[in-house]
LOMIFI-350749 format. One line per 8 residues: number of its first residue (from 1); their letters; for each residue y, x, z of N, C-alpha, C. Coordinates in Angstrom, 1 decimal, padded with zeros to 4 digits. Each point is the difference from the previous one (the first is absolute). Example, Ala and Ser with C-alpha at 12.3 -4.5 7.8 and 13.67 -1.06 7.14 Angstrom:
2
1) as) -005.7:013.2:007.8:001.2:-000.9:000.0:001.2:000.9:000.0 ~ 001.1:-000.4:-000.7:001.1:000.9:000.0:001.1:-000.8:000.8
This chain:
278
1) miadrtlp) -039.0:-004.0:-036.7:-000.3:-000.2:001.5:-001.1:001.0:000.3 ~ 000.0:000.5:001.3:-000.9:001.0:000.5:-000.6:-000.5:001.3 ~ -001.3:000.2:000.1:-000.7:-000.4:001.3:-001.0:001.1:000.3 ~ 000.0:000.5:001.3:-001.0:001.0:000.5:-001.0:-000.8:000.8 ~ -001.3:000.2:-000.4:-001.0:-000.7:000.7:-001.3:000.9:000.2 ~ -000.8:-000.4:000.9:-001.3:000.7:000.1:-001.1:-001.0:-000.3 ~ -000.8:000.3:-001.1:-001.0:-000.9:-000.5:-001.3:000.2:000.7 ~ -001.0:-000.8:-000.1:-001.3:000.1:000.6:-000.5:001.4:-000.2
9) ghlpvrvh) -000.6:000.6:001.1:-000.6:001.4:-000.1:001.1:001.0:000.4 ~ 001.1:-000.5:000.6:001.1:000.9:000.5:000.6:000.8:-001.2 ~ 000.2:-000.8:-001.1:000.6:000.6:-001.2:001.4:-000.3:-000.1 ~ 000.9:001.0:000.3:001.5:-000.2:-000.1:000.4:-000.1:-001.4 ~ 000.8:-001.0:-000.4:000.6:-000.1:-001.3:001.4:-000.4:000.0 ~ 000.7:000.4:-001.0:001.4:-000.6:-000.3:-000.1:-000.8:-001.2 ~ 000.6:-001.2:000.0:-000.1:-000.9:-001.1:001.4:-000.3:-000.5 ~ 000.2:000.3:-001.3:001.3:-000.4:-000.7:-000.3:-001.2:-000.9
17) ypanldgp) 000.9:-001.0:000.1:-000.3:-001.2:-000.8:001.4:-000.6:-000.3 ~ 000.0:-000.8:-001.1:001.3:-000.6:-000.4:000.5:-001.0:001.0 ~ 001.3:000.0:000.1:000.7:-000.9:000.9:-000.3:-001.5:-000.3 ~ 000.0:-000.3:-001.3:-000.3:-001.3:-000.5:-001.2:000.0:-000.9 ~ -001.1:-000.2:000.7:-001.3:000.0:-000.7:-000.4:-001.4:-000.4 ~ 000.0:-000.3:-001.3:-000.3:-001.4:-000.4:-001.4:-000.3:-000.1 ~ -000.8:000.8:-000.6:-001.4:-000.3:-000.2:-000.9:001.2:000.3 ~ -001.3:-000.2:-000.2:-001.0:001.1:000.3:000.4:001.3:-000.8
25) apvivfsh) 000.1:001.1:000.8:000.5:001.3:-000.6:-001.1:001.0:000.0 ~ 000.0:000.9:-001.0:-000.9:001.1:-000.1:000.3:000.9:001.2 ~ -001.1:000.8:000.4:000.1:000.9:001.2:-000.2:001.4:-000.5 ~ 000.8:000.9:000.5:-000.1:001.4:-000.3:-000.3:000.7:001.3 ~ -001.1:000.8:000.1:-000.4:000.8:001.2:000.3:001.4:-000.4 ~ 000.9:000.7:000.8:000.4:001.3:-000.3:-000.3:001.0:001.1 ~ -000.6:001.2:-000.4:-000.5:001.0:000.9:001.0:001.2:000.0 ~ 000.5:000.3:001.2:001.0:001.1:000.1:-000.6:001.4:-000.1
33) glggsrlg) 000.9:001.0:-000.1:-000.5:001.3:-000.1:-000.3:000.6:001.4 ~ -000.7:001.1:000.1:-000.4:000.6:001.2:001.2:000.3:000.9 ~ -000.1:-000.4:001.3:001.2:000.1:000.9:001.0:-001.1:-000.1 ~ -000.2:-000.9:-000.9:000.9:-001.2:-000.1:-000.5:-001.1:000.8 ~ 000.5:-001.2:-000.2:-000.4:-001.2:000.7:000.4:-001.2:-000.7 ~ -000.3:-001.2:000.6:000.4:-001.3:-000.6:001.5:-000.1:-000.1 ~ 000.8:000.9:000.7:001.4:-000.1:000.0:000.7:000.6:-001.2 ~ -000.7:000.7:-000.8:000.6:000.7:-001.2:-000.1:-000.9:-001.3
41) ygflaqaw) 000.5:000.6:-001.0:000.0:-000.5:-001.4:000.8:-001.4:-000.1 ~ 001.0:-000.1:000.9:000.8:-001.2:000.0:000.6:-000.3:-001.3 ~ 000.5:001.0:-000.7:000.7:-000.2:-001.3:-000.9:-000.7:-001.0 ~ -001.3:000.4:000.0:-000.9:-000.6:-001.0:-000.5:-001.4:000.5 ~ -000.3:-000.1:001.3:-000.5:-001.2:000.5:001.0:-001.1:-000.1 ~ 001.3:000.3:000.2:001.0:-001.0:-000.1:000.3:-000.4:-001.4 ~ -000.1:001.0:-000.9:000.2:-000.3:-001.5:-001.1:-001.0:-000.4 ~ -001.3:000.3:000.4:-001.1:-000.9:-000.4:000.2:-001.4:000.6
49) aergyvvv) 000.4:000.0:001.3:000.1:-001.3:000.7:001.1:-000.9:-000.7 ~ 001.1:000.7:-000.4:001.0:-000.7:-000.7:-000.4:-000.6:-001.3 ~ -001.1:000.5:-000.6:-000.6:-000.6:-001.2:-001.0:-001.0:000.3 ~ -000.2:-000.3:001.3:-000.9:-001.1:000.3:-001.4:000.4:000.5 ~ -000.2:001.3:000.4:-001.3:000.5:000.5:000.1:000.0:001.5 ~ -001.2:-000.1:000.6:-000.2:000.2:001.4:-000.6:001.4:000.1 ~ 000.6:000.9:000.7:-000.4:001.4:000.0:-000.5:000.4:001.4 ~ -001.2:000.5:000.2:-000.6:000.3:001.3:-000.2:001.5:000.0
57) lpshrenv) 000.6:000.6:001.0:-000.2:001.5:000.2:-000.7:000.2:001.3 ~ -001.3:000.4:000.0:-000.7:000.4:001.3:000.4:001.4:000.4 ~ -000.1:000.2:001.3:000.0:001.4:000.5:-001.4:000.5:000.2 ~ -000.3:001.1:-000.6:-001.4:000.5:-000.1:-000.4:000.7:001.3 ~ -001.3:000.2:000.1:-000.6:000.5:001.3:000.4:001.4:000.4 ~ 000.2:000.9:-001.1:000.3:001.3:000.4:001.4:000.1:000.5 ~ 000.8:-001.1:-000.1:001.3:000.0:000.5:000.1:-000.8:001.3 ~ -001.2:-000.1:000.7:000.0:-000.7:001.3:-000.7:001.0:001.0
65) pkgvaeve) 000.6:001.2:000.3:-000.7:000.9:000.8:000.1:-000.3:001.5 ~ -001.0:000.4:000.7:000.0:-000.1:001.5:000.1:-001.4:000.5 ~ -000.5:-001.0:-000.8:000.0:-001.4:000.5:001.4:-000.6:-000.1 ~ 001.0:000.6:-000.5:001.3:-000.6:-000.1:000.0:-001.0:-001.1 ~ 000.6:-001.1:000.2:000.0:-001.1:-001.0:000.6:000.4:-001.3 ~ 001.1:000.8:000.0:000.6:000.5:-001.2:001.0:001.1:000.3 ~ 000.0:001.0:-000.9:001.0:001.0:000.1:000.8:000.0:-001.2 ~ 001.3:-000.2:000.2:000.9:-000.1:-001.2:000.1:001.3:-000.7
73) kpsvaelr) 000.2:001.1:000.8:000.1:001.3:-000.6:-000.9:001.0:000.8 ~ -001.1:000.4:-000.5:-001.0:000.8:000.8:000.6:001.4:000.2 ~ -000.4:000.6:001.2:000.4:001.3:000.3:-000.6:001.0:-001.0 ~ 000.5:001.3:000.1:-000.6:001.0:-000.9:-001.5:000.1:000.3 ~ -000.4:000.0:001.3:-001.4:000.2:000.4:-000.8:-001.2:-000.5 ~ 000.5:-001.2:000.1:-000.7:-001.2:-000.5:-000.2:000.0:-001.5 ~ 001.1:000.5:-000.7:-000.1:000.0:-001.4:-001.1:001.1:-000.4 ~ 000.0:001.1:000.7:-001.0:001.0:-000.3:-001.4:-000.5:000.2
81) amkqaied) -000.2:-000.8:001.1:-001.3:-000.6:000.3:-000.4:-001.0:-001.1 ~ 001.0:-000.7:-000.5:-000.3:-001.0:-001.1:-000.5:000.8:-001.3 ~ 000.7:001.0:-000.3:-000.4:000.8:-001.2:-001.4:000.6:000.2 ~ -000.3:000.4:001.2:-001.3:000.6:000.2:-001.1:-001.2:-000.1 ~ 000.4:-001.1:000.5:-001.0:-001.2:000.0:-000.3:-000.4:-001.4 ~ 000.9:000.0:-000.9:-000.3:-000.5:-001.3:-000.7:001.0:-000.9 ~ -000.2:001.2:000.5:-000.9:001.0:-000.7:-001.5:-000.2:000.4 ~ -000.2:-000.9:000.9:-001.4:-000.3:000.4:-000.5:-001.1:-000.8
89) prnwpkrp) -001.1:000.2:-000.8:-000.5:-001.1:-000.9:-000.3:-001.3:000.8 ~ -000.4:000.2:001.2:-000.3:-001.2:000.8:001.2:-001.0:000.2 ~ 001.2:000.6:-000.2:001.2:-000.8:000.2:000.5:-000.6:-001.4 ~ -000.5:000.5:-001.1:000.5:-000.5:-001.3:-000.1:-001.5:-000.2 ~ -001.0:-000.6:000.5:-000.1:-001.5:-000.2:000.9:-000.8:000.9 ~ 000.6:000.6:001.0:000.7:-000.8:001.0:001.2:-000.8:-000.6 ~ 000.7:000.6:-000.9:001.2:-000.7:-000.6:-000.5:-001.1:-000.8 ~ -000.8:000.2:-001.0:-000.4:-001.2:-000.8:-000.6:-001.1:000.8
97) ldirrtvd) -000.7:000.3:001.1:-000.6:-001.0:000.9:001.2:-000.7:000.8 ~ 001.1:000.7:000.3:001.1:-000.6:000.6:000.6:-001.1:-001.0 ~ 000.0:000.4:-001.3:000.6:-000.9:-001.0:-001.0:-001.2:-000.1 ~ -001.3:000.2:000.1:-000.9:-001.1:-000.1:000.2:-000.9:001.2 ~ 000.3:000.5:001.2:000.2:-000.8:001.2:001.3:-000.8:-000.2 ~ 001.0:000.7:-000.6:001.3:-000.7:-000.3:-000.2:-001.2:-000.9 ~ -000.7:000.2:-001.1:-000.3:-001.1:-000.9:-000.8:-001.1:000.7 ~ -001.0:000.4:000.8:-000.7:-001.0:000.8:000.9:-000.8:000.9
105) aletlpeh) 001.0:000.6:000.5:000.9:-000.7:001.0:001.1:-000.8:-000.7 ~ 000.1:000.0:-001.3:001.1:-000.7:-000.7:-000.2:-001.5:000.3 ~ -001.2:-000.5:000.1:-000.2:-001.4:000.2:000.6:-000.5:001.3 ~ 000.1:000.9:001.0:000.5:-000.3:001.3:001.5:000.3:000.2 ~ 000.6:000.7:-001.1:001.4:000.4:000.1:000.9:-001.1:000.3 ~ -000.1:-001.2:-000.6:000.9:-001.1:000.4:000.0:-000.4:001.4 ~ -001.1:000.3:000.7:-000.1:-000.3:001.5:001.0:000.9:000.7 ~ 000.3:001.1:-000.5:000.8:001.0:000.6:001.5:000.0:-000.5
113) vralagkl) 000.1:-000.4:-001.3:001.3:-000.2:-000.6:000.1:-001.4:-000.5 ~ 000.6:-000.9:000.8:-000.1:-001.5:-000.3:000.6:-000.3:-001.4 ~ 001.0:000.7:-000.4:000.7:-000.3:-001.2:-000.9:000.2:-001.2 ~ -001.1:000.6:000.2:-001.0:000.2:-001.2:-001.1:-001.0:000.0 ~ 000.1:-001.0:000.8:-001.1:-001.0:000.0:000.0:-000.7:-001.3 ~ -001.1:000.0:-000.7:-000.2:-000.6:-001.3:000.7:000.7:-001.1 ~ 000.5:001.2:000.2:000.9:000.7:-001.0:-000.7:001.2:-000.5 ~ -001.2:000.3:000.3:-000.7:001.2:-000.5:-001.0:-000.3:-001.1
121) dlgrvgig) 000.1:000.7:-001.1:-001.0:-000.2:-001.1:-001.0:001.2:000.1 ~ -001.1:-000.2:000.7:-000.9:001.1:000.3:-000.9:000.3:-001.2 ~ 000.2:-000.8:-001.1:-000.7:000.4:-001.3:000.8:001.0:-000.8 ~ 001.2:000.3:000.5:000.8:001.0:-000.7:000.5:001.0:001.0 ~ -000.9:001.0:000.2:000.3:001.1:000.9:000.1:001.3:-000.7 ~ 001.0:000.8:000.3:000.1:001.4:-000.6:000.0:001.0:001.2 ~ -000.5:001.2:-000.3:-000.1:001.1:001.0:000.7:001.2:-000.6 ~ 000.9:000.6:000.8:000.7:001.2:-000.4:000.1:001.0:001.1
129) ghsygayt) 000.5:001.2:-000.3:000.2:001.0:001.0:000.7:001.2:-000.5 ~ 000.5:000.8:000.9:000.7:001.3:-000.3:-000.7:001.1:000.6 ~ -000.2:001.1:-000.7:-000.6:001.3:000.5:-001.4:-000.3:000.5 ~ -000.2:000.2:001.3:-001.4:-000.3:000.5:-000.2:-001.5:-000.1 ~ 001.0:-000.8:000.0:-000.1:-001.4:-000.3:-000.4:-000.2:-001.4 ~ 000.4:000.8:-001.0:-000.4:-000.1:-001.4:-001.5:000.3:-000.1 ~ -000.5:001.0:000.8:-001.4:000.3:000.1:-000.7:-001.2:000.4 ~ 000.5:-000.7:001.0:-000.6:-001.2:000.5:-000.1:-001.1:-001.1
137) allcagar) 001.2:-000.2:-000.7:000.0:-001.0:-001.0:-001.0:000.3:-001.1 ~ -000.1:001.3:-000.4:-001.0:000.4:-001.0:-001.4:-000.3:000.4 ~ -000.3:000.3:001.2:-001.4:-000.4:000.5:-000.2:-001.5:000.0 ~ 001.0:-000.7:000.4:-000.1:-001.5:-000.1:-000.1:-000.5:-001.4 ~ 000.6:000.8:-001.0:-000.1:-000.4:-001.4:-001.4:000.3:-000.6 ~ -000.8:000.8:000.7:-001.3:000.3:-000.5:-000.3:001.5:-000.2 ~ 000.9:000.9:000.3:-000.3:001.4:-000.1:-001.1:000.4:000.9 ~ -000.9:000.7:-000.5:-001.1:000.5:000.9:000.3:001.4:000.5
145) irvgdgwe) -000.5:000.3:001.2:000.2:001.3:000.6:-001.4:000.6:000.3 ~ 000.0:001.3:-000.3:-001.2:000.8:000.3:-000.1:000.4:001.4 ~ -001.0:-000.4:000.7:-000.2:000.4:001.4:-001.5:000.5:000.1 ~ -000.1:001.3:000.3:-001.3:000.6:000.1:-000.6:000.0:-001.4 ~ -001.2:-000.5:-000.1:-000.7:-000.1:-001.3:000.1:-001.3:-000.7 ~ 000.8:-000.9:000.5:000.1:-001.3:-000.6:001.4:-000.5:-000.2 ~ 000.1:-001.1:-000.6:001.3:-000.6:-000.3:000.2:-001.3:000.9 ~ 001.2:-000.2:000.4:000.3:-001.2:000.8:001.2:-000.7:-000.6
153) syaeprak) -000.1:-001.4:000.1:001.0:-000.9:-000.6:000.5:-000.9:001.1 ~ 001.3:-000.3:000.0:000.6:-000.9:000.9:000.9:-001.0:-000.7 ~ -000.4:-000.4:-001.2:000.7:-000.9:-000.8:000.3:-001.3:000.7 ~ 001.2:-000.6:-000.2:000.4:-001.3:000.6:000.1:-001.0:-001.2 ~ -001.0:-000.8:-000.2:000.0:-000.8:-001.2:000.9:-001.2:000.1 ~ 000.5:-000.3:001.2:000.9:-001.2:000.1:001.4:000.3:-000.5 ~ 000.3:001.3:-000.2:001.3:000.3:-000.6:000.0:000.0:-001.5 ~ 001.1:-000.4:-000.6:000.1:-000.2:-001.5:000.7:001.2:-000.7
161) aflalspp) 000.8:000.8:000.7:000.7:001.1:-000.6:000.3:001.0:001.1 ~ 000.2:001.3:-000.4:000.2:001.1:000.9:001.1:000.9:-000.4 ~ 000.7:000.6:001.0:001.1:000.9:-000.2:-000.2:001.2:000.7 ~ 000.2:001.2:-000.6:-000.2:001.3:000.6:001.3:000.8:-000.2 ~ 000.8:000.2:001.0:001.2:000.8:000.0:-000.3:001.4:000.5 ~ 000.3:001.0:-000.8:-000.4:001.4:000.3:-001.5:000.1:000.3 ~ -000.8:-000.4:-001.0:-001.5:000.1:000.3:-000.5:001.4:000.0 ~ -001.1:000.3:000.8:-000.6:001.3:000.0:-000.8:000.1:-001.2
169) gngsrgll) -000.3:001.3:-000.4:-000.9:000.3:-001.2:-001.3:000.5:000.5 ~ -000.7:000.6:-001.0:-001.4:000.5:000.2:000.1:001.1:001.1 ~ -001.1:-000.1:000.9:-000.1:001.0:001.0:000.5:-000.5:001.4 ~ 000.6:-001.2:000.0:000.6:-000.5:001.3:-001.0:-000.9:000.6 ~ -000.6:000.4:001.1:-000.8:-000.9:000.9:-001.0:-000.8:-000.8 ~ -000.9:000.8:-000.7:-001.1:-000.7:-000.6:000.2:-000.5:-001.4 ~ 001.3:000.1:-000.5:000.3:-000.4:-001.4:-000.3:001.1:-001.0 ~ -000.8:-000.4:-001.0:-000.4:001.0:-001.0:000.3:-000.7:-001.4
177) gqswasih) -000.3:000.7:-001.0:000.2:-000.5:-001.4:-000.8:-001.3:-000.2 ~ -001.1:-000.1:000.6:-000.9:-001.2:-000.2:000.4:-001.2:000.9 ~ 001.0:000.2:000.8:000.4:-001.1:001.0:000.7:-001.1:-000.7 ~ 000.6:000.2:-001.1:001.0:-001.0:-000.6:-000.7:-001.0:-000.9 ~ -001.1:000.3:-000.6:-000.6:-000.9:-001.0:-000.4:-001.4:000.6 ~ -000.1:-000.1:001.3:-000.4:-001.3:000.6:001.2:-000.9:000.3 ~ 001.2:000.4:-000.4:001.2:-000.8:000.2:000.2:-000.8:-001.3 ~ 000.0:-001.3:000.1:000.1:-000.9:-001.1:001.2:-001.0:000.1
185) apllcmtg) 000.5:-000.1:001.2:001.1:-001.0:000.2:001.3:000.6:-000.5 ~ 001.0:-000.9:-000.2:001.4:000.5:-000.3:000.5:001.0:001.1 ~ 000.5:001.1:-000.5:000.4:001.1:001.0:001.3:000.6:-000.6 ~ 001.0:000.2:000.8:001.2:000.7:-000.4:000.1:001.2:000.9 ~ 000.1:001.2:-000.6:000.2:001.3:000.8:001.5:000.4:-000.3 ~ 000.7:000.4:001.1:001.3:000.5:-000.2:000.1:001.3:000.7 ~ 000.7:001.0:-000.6:000.3:001.3:000.6:001.3:000.5:-000.6 ~ 000.3:001.2:000.3:001.3:000.6:-000.4:-000.2:001.4:-000.5
193) tqdrgvlg) 000.9:000.5:-000.8:-000.1:001.3:-000.5:000.1:001.1:001.0 ~ 000.4:-000.3:001.2:000.1:001.0:001.1:-001.0:-000.4:001.1 ~ -001.0:-000.8:-000.3:-000.9:-000.6:001.0:-001.2:000.9:000.2 ~ 000.2:001.2:000.6:-001.1:000.9:000.1:-000.9:-000.3:001.2 ~ -001.3:000.5:000.0:-000.9:-000.2:001.1:000.3:000.9:001.2 ~ -000.5:-000.4:001.1:000.3:000.8:001.3:-000.6:001.3:-000.1 ~ -001.0:000.2:-000.8:-000.6:001.4:-000.1:000.5:000.7:-001.2 ~ 001.1:-000.4:-000.5:000.6:000.7:-001.1:-000.5:-000.5:-001.4
201) epalwred) -000.7:-001.1:000.0:-000.5:-000.5:-001.3:001.2:-000.4:-000.9 ~ 000.0:000.2:-001.3:001.1:-000.4:-000.8:000.2:-001.5:-000.1 ~ 001.1:-000.4:-000.4:000.3:-001.4:-000.1:-001.0:-000.7:-001.0 ~ -000.5:000.7:-001.0:-000.9:-000.6:-000.9:-001.3:-000.4:000.7 ~ -000.3:000.7:001.1:-001.3:-000.3:000.7:000.0:-001.5:000.4 ~ 001.1:-000.6:000.3:000.1:-001.4:000.4:-000.3:-001.0:-001.2 ~ -000.2:000.6:-001.2:-000.4:-000.9:-001.1:-001.5:000.0:-000.3 ~ -000.7:000.7:000.9:-001.5:000.1:-000.3:-000.6:-001.4:-000.1
209) afrslsgp) 000.3:-000.9:000.9:-000.6:-001.3:000.0:000.2:-000.7:-001.3 ~ 001.3:000.0:-000.4:000.3:-000.7:-001.2:-000.7:000.6:-001.3 ~ 000.0:001.3:000.0:-000.7:000.7:-001.2:-001.4:-000.4:-000.1 ~ -000.7:-000.4:001.1:-001.4:-000.3:-000.1:-000.3:-001.5:000.0 ~ 001.0:-000.8:000.0:-000.2:-001.5:000.0:-000.3:-000.5:-001.4 ~ -000.6:-001.1:-000.1:-000.4:-000.5:-001.3:000.1:-001.5:-000.1 ~ 000.5:-000.6:001.1:000.1:-001.5:000.0:001.3:-000.5:-000.6 ~ 000.1:-001.3:-000.2:001.2:-000.6:-000.5:001.1:-000.1:001.1
217) sqglvvve) 001.2:-000.1:-000.4:001.1:-000.2:000.9:000.1:001.1:001.0 ~ -000.2:001.2:-000.4:000.1:001.2:000.9:001.1:000.9:-000.5 ~ 001.0:000.3:000.9:001.1:000.7:-000.5:000.5:001.1:000.9 ~ 000.9:000.8:-000.6:000.6:001.2:000.7:001.5:000.0:-000.2 ~ 000.7:000.2:001.1:001.5:000.2:-000.1:000.3:001.3:000.7 ~ 000.7:000.9:-000.7:000.4:001.2:000.6:001.5:000.0:000.0 ~ 000.6:000.0:001.2:001.5:-000.1:000.2:000.6:001.4:000.0 ~ 000.9:000.2:-001.0:000.6:001.3:-000.1:000.8:000.4:001.3
225) gadhatfs) -000.3:001.2:000.6:000.7:000.5:001.1:-000.5:-000.6:001.4 ~ -001.0:-000.9:000.0:-000.4:-000.6:001.2:-001.1:001.0:000.7 ~ 000.1:000.1:001.3:-001.0:000.7:000.7:-000.8:-000.9:000.9 ~ -000.9:000.6:000.9:-000.9:-000.8:000.8:000.7:-000.9:000.9 ~ 001.1:000.4:000.6:000.7:-000.9:001.0:000.8:-001.1:-000.7 ~ 000.2:000.2:-001.3:000.8:-001.1:-000.7:-000.6:-001.3:000.2 ~ -001.4:-000.1:-000.1:-000.6:-001.3:000.0:-000.1:-000.6:001.4 ~ 000.4:000.7:001.0:000.1:-000.7:001.3:001.5:-000.2:000.4
233) ggrprspa) 000.9:000.2:-001.0:001.4:-000.2:000.3:000.8:001.3:000.3 ~ -000.7:001.2:000.0:000.6:001.2:000.3:-000.2:000.5:001.4 ~ 000.6:001.1:000.3:-000.1:000.6:001.4:001.2:-000.5:000.8 ~ -000.2:000.2:001.4:001.1:-000.5:000.9:001.4:000.5:-000.4 ~ 000.1:001.3:-000.3:001.2:000.6:-000.3:000.3:000.2:-001.5 ~ -000.9:-000.5:-000.8:000.1:000.1:-001.4:-000.6:-001.2:-000.7 ~ 000.8:-001.1:000.0:-000.5:-001.2:-000.6:-000.3:000.1:-001.5 ~ -000.9:-000.8:-000.5:-000.4:000.1:-001.4:001.2:-000.4:-000.9
241) dpshlrqi) 000.0:000.5:-001.2:001.0:-000.4:-001.0:-000.1:-001.5:-000.3 ~ 001.1:-000.7:000.2:-000.1:-001.5:-000.2:-000.5:-000.4:-001.4 ~ 000.3:000.8:-001.0:-000.5:-000.3:-001.3:-001.6:000.1:-000.1 ~ -000.5:000.9:000.8:-001.5:000.1:000.0:-000.6:-001.2:000.7 ~ 000.6:-000.4:001.1:-000.5:-001.2:000.7:000.1:-001.2:-000.8 ~ 001.0:-000.2:-000.8:000.1:-001.1:-000.9:-001.1:000.0:-001.1 ~ -000.3:001.2:-000.5:-001.1:000.1:-000.9:-001.4:-000.4:000.6 ~ -000.2:000.5:001.2:-001.2:-000.4:000.7:-000.1:-001.5:000.3
249) eaatswfw) 001.1:-000.6:000.4:000.0:-001.4:000.3:-000.2:-000.8:-001.3 ~ 000.6:000.5:-001.1:-000.1:-000.8:-001.3:-001.4:000.1:-000.5 ~ -000.6:001.2:000.0:-001.4:000.2:-000.6:-001.0:-000.7:000.8 ~ 000.1:000.1:001.3:-001.1:-000.6:000.9:000.2:-001.5:000.0 ~ 001.2:-000.5:000.0:000.2:-001.5:-000.1:-000.5:-000.6:-001.3 ~ 000.2:000.7:-001.1:-000.5:-000.5:-001.3:-001.5:000.0:000.1 ~ -000.6:001.0:000.6:-001.5:000.1:000.1:-000.6:-001.1:000.8 ~ 000.6:-000.3:001.2:-000.5:-001.1:000.8:000.3:-001.3:-000.7
257) dkhlrgvd) 001.1:-000.2:-000.6:000.3:-001.2:-000.7:-001.0:-000.3:-001.1 ~ -000.4:001.0:-000.7:-000.9:-000.2:-001.1:-001.4:-000.3:000.5 ~ -000.5:000.7:001.0:-001.4:-000.2:000.4:-000.2:-000.9:001.1 ~ 001.0:-000.4:000.8:-000.2:-000.9:001.1:000.7:-001.4:-000.3 ~ 000.9:000.0:-001.0:000.7:-001.2:-000.3:-000.3:-000.5:-001.5 ~ -000.5:001.0:-000.8:-000.2:-000.4:-001.4:001.3:000.0:-000.8 ~ 001.0:000.7:000.4:001.3:000.0:-000.7:-000.1:000.9:-001.2 ~ 000.4:-000.5:-001.2:-000.1:000.8:-001.2:001.4:000.4:-000.3
265) apfpvlpg) 000.3:001.3:000.3:001.4:000.5:-000.2:-000.2:001.5:-000.5 ~ 001.0:000.5:-000.7:-000.1:001.4:-000.5:000.2:000.9:001.2 ~ -000.6:001.2:-000.1:000.1:001.0:001.1:001.4:000.4:000.1 ~ 000.6:000.2:001.2:001.4:000.3:000.2:000.3:001.4:-000.6 ~ 001.2:000.1:-000.4:000.5:001.3:-000.5:000.3:000.9:001.2 ~ -000.7:001.2:000.0:000.2:001.0:001.1:000.5:001.3:-000.6 ~ 001.3:000.2:000.0:000.6:001.2:-000.6:-000.6:001.3:000.4 ~ -000.4:000.8:-000.9:-000.6:001.3:000.3:-001.4:000.0:000.5
273) arvewk) -000.6:-001.1:000.3:-001.4:-000.1:000.5:-001.0:000.1:-001.2 ~ -001.1:000.5:000.3:-001.1:000.1:-000.9:-001.0:-001.2:000.3 ~ -000.3:-000.8:-000.9:-000.8:-001.2:000.2:-001.2:000.0:-001.0 ~ -001.2:-000.1:000.6:-001.2:000.0:-000.9:-000.9:-001.2:000.5 ~ -000.7:-000.6:-001.0:-001.0:-001.0:000.3:-001.3:000.2:-000.7 ~ -001.0:-000.4:000.6:-001.4:000.1:-000.6:-000.1:-001.1:-001.1
């Protein structure tokens, strides 16, 4: 089931939830990539909802230009403005603060989606994201960013596990080699062999976070042949390879099941993928 609502603080969200929700369900809050919105990532959100999760996707502030409630597809000029905005260190905290506001609002979510009354387990919350949303998820997981002469943290302690699809590496918006040591929670990073950075960084750059992690239950999956758009379902005229999408669904679902439900199951077989664990 899908519901579009505006939560307190004028926060637009799309909620995916099971059609037949029996008991309190874990909640996943997912942050979209730059230029995206709550309307994207349906293939993932629906897969998770079918496994019994309530999935909440907020639309972030840089995707609400000129006072418009929401823009499904920003213009070229609006997208350029968004890219310029996220280069300003003053704007780096906005996304993790959006996620904090979303988690704050989960208690009132059943007032907006009646089917969820008494059905949310707010003690089992996960946070994920793709691209700039992965940057957001990493900050919520505890990654520190260098701003001026100091370090800033926007960790979200209410979340139990974190997912970063196409995460940025060192040098991206305050992230440095020292940023990662403060992440102690379960974290899964996923990228692809063709997942290069927008400034020409090699695909291996997206493994920087994992290489510097030292906590338990922290993993990396590299999907053979996947590029940056794969993790959002592909491009309008070039949808992602269905086999790649199945691997993303399988790996992420296993991760959420393990850390939000306590399911003890072997990691799924992902043909051709490289899988590493700390």
